[in-house]
C-alpha positions, -999 to +999 in steps of 0.1 A: -061-061+122-028-045+125-026-008+106+007-016+099+019-026+066+058-019+063+080-033+087+118-036+096+141-055+116+159-077+094+191-068+107+188-049+138+206-020+129+197+017+119+222+038+102+225+075+110+246+104+095+249+141+088+250+148+051+280+167+038+278+192+015+292+174-009+269+146-006+240+170-007+253+185-041+253+221-026+292+219-027+308+243-054+341+228-054+329+187-058+311+168-086+306+139-061+275+118-073+272+094-043+264+095-009+283+073+013+270+048+042+284+029+071+294-008+059+277-022+097+246-014+084+227-031+055+248-062+058+224-087+051+224-077+014+258-090+008+273-075-022+236-074-039+230-045-060+199-027-053+178-008-077+150+004-057+143+020-023+116+039-005+127+075+006+109+094+035+110+132+043+081+147+062+047+136+045+065+126+016+070+090+007+077+070-025+100+043-040+127+058-064+155+044-084+183+038-059+220+028-074+229+009-044+264-006-049+301-014-030+333-004-042+352-034-053+390-041-041+417-054-062+415-088-043+378-095-051+364-081-018+340-051-013+341-019+007+322+010+008+287+007+007+271+042-014+237+053-032+245+067-066+228+099-083+223+083-114+218+093-148+207+131-157+168+135-153+166+103-135+146+103-098+165+087-078+169+085-038+201+109-038+188+130-065+155+135-047+173+144-017+196+172-035+159+184-045+146+183-010+184+199+003+179+230-020+145+241-004+165+246+030+202+254+024+207+266+061+196+236+076+214+205+086+204+171+069+206+137+086+198+108+066+184+071+088+187+042+071+178+004+071+163-027+055+125-035+053+111-068+061+109-072+025+144-066+019+140-032+002+163-005+017+146+027+035+158+063+037+143+084+061+157+120+057+151+145+084+160+180+081+171+201+115+143+226+110+118+200+112+098+185+141+112+150+131+147+164+141+136+161+178+137+124+177+175+121+169+184+152+183+204+130+214+216+108+191+230+136+167+246+152+197+263+117+212+278+116+174+260+083+170+264+063+141+248+029+145+220+020+164+220-016+173+191-037+186+212-040+222+214+000+225+185+015+246+174+037+217+170+012+196+133-002+200+118+030+206+135+046+171+127+012+154+089+019+165+091+056+153+106+048+121+079+019+117+049+045+123+065+073+100+075+048+072+030+035+073+015+069+080+038+085+050+031+057+025-008+054+024-008+063-012+022+029-018-007+011+002-032+019-016-016+011-049-004-024-033-036-032-026-053-026-062-025-045-081-027-074-060-065-079-063-061-069-106-029-088-113-011-058-128+023-064-139+045-041-114+082-041-113+079-011-086+063-036-059+078-069-046+063-102-050+066-105-012+044-071-008+021-081-032+014-115-014+012-097+017-012-072+004-036-105-007-032-117+029-046-085+044-070-081+014-086-118+026-086-109+065-103-074+059-126-092+036-138-114+059-141-092+087-162-068+065-183-098+062-188-101+094-195-068+104-221-064+074-238-094+091-239-078+128-258-044+113-282-070+091-289-086+123-295-055+140-319-044+112-337-076+115-342-074+154-357-037+145-380-054+123-364-033+097-355-064+077-374-096+073-345-120+067-311-126+052-287-148+043-249-149+047-233-170+018-202-171+034-209-179+068-192-213+075-168-213+040-162-193+012-188-201-014-173-187-042-207-170-056-203-137-070-226-121-039-218-124-001-256-117+011-292-121+002-318-099+015-352-112+016-381-088+022-419-094+022-429-097-012-405-122-016-379-101-037-344-108-035-318-085-032-280-096-034-255-079-017-216-080-029-195-068+003-165-048-007-139-037+022-111-018+021-089-006+054-084+030+031-111+054+024-143+053+006-128+065-026-106+039-030-113+018-062-135-012-059-122-045-078-146-065-095-141-099-111-155-105-148-179-131-129-193-104-109-200-080-137-217-106-153-240-117-127-251-079-121-256-078-156-281-106-157-300-093-128-310-066-152-327-045-124-308-021-101-330-025-073-316-064-071-279-055-068-261-033-042-227-033-029-221-026+008-184-008+009-170-013+043-142+013+046-122+030+070-116-001+089-095-003+118-094-024+151-122-007+166-143+007+140-156+009+103-178+028+081-204+015+059-219+031+026-244+011+005-238+017-033-268+012-054-282+017-094-246+005-111-268-013-141-257+010-169-218+008-159-223-031-154-238-033-192-209-015-204-180-037-188-197-070-191-201-062-234-165-049-231-154-081-216-177-098-241-158-085-270-122-090-255-134-127-248-147-130-284-116-114-299-093-140-279-110-172-287-104-162-323-068-172-313-077-204-294-073-186-262-100-186-232-107-158-209-105-174-174-102-147-149-105-107-150-107-084-124-112-045-129-111-017-105-134+014-104-139+043-084-172+040-064-185+071-077-180+064-113-195+030-110-228+039-087-250+068-094-266+066-057-245+062-025-263+063+009-249+085+039-221+066+060-231+043+085-209+037+117-203-001+120 
């Protein structure tokens, strides 16, 4: 399982420039409202206007308004790509760069940019007083403006940028994971990223169940569990639970595995069918969620979460009220997904288990 979500290599070029005082907004003699870019980078965009882009600076990473465009020549051709500041009070890539620049007026400021796999733009702002500056110091010294695929420095710089983007964009990735499951409307994220997140979630979900299966097999071998059944072992069952644990008293416990590559506090997503099922059991002892989290290539953690009946009853009642209301309009509620923090749903959460 690859921990990287964002990639770029769409045109195999990275732009690099030192920003002037005019572009940073620190010059007292200019009212320029844009940052100029190089014509040989972001050619894959053609003459398209881009409205958002990712800005990375230190640990900061956010998707902001971008206002990318090109100057149109009298003959209909375009030149001089640039990103504009936008209106007063708008948080754009340019306005945020200028905000950061005010924090250290004695530093030199550099901007790297390229296109992400999803055709979004990404800008990496670097302060000459920061640790990140060591990455581009030689390129700056040699007055390099564009780093191309055939250049020796390209592969290394690309890998560093991809790592930087993914490490600093964890909050964005977490939000995409939830939005892709709940179906929430978002103009912030592209369908490409939401579809990619759905594929990641399916993979993470399958691997999470495999890890839980191995854990239950160990319990069974140690005589701590009589038997169990993995409902999705051969194919997806479509049931609102993933395992049945069978004890000596023939009381079944239903387990729903909820997996994420992020931390434990990442919201859990339940379908209305899962809420209804937990509510029908009407007993906290018969239902639990095995929360698999911090999943990586080599490890994962598990917390067993129980006692969620009060929450499930409340949610089920709310869903039933919603369904009753829309039925009056001759409408059917087919699927509904909700996202909730584990601590707001379960009143008993066991200590972490290393899988």
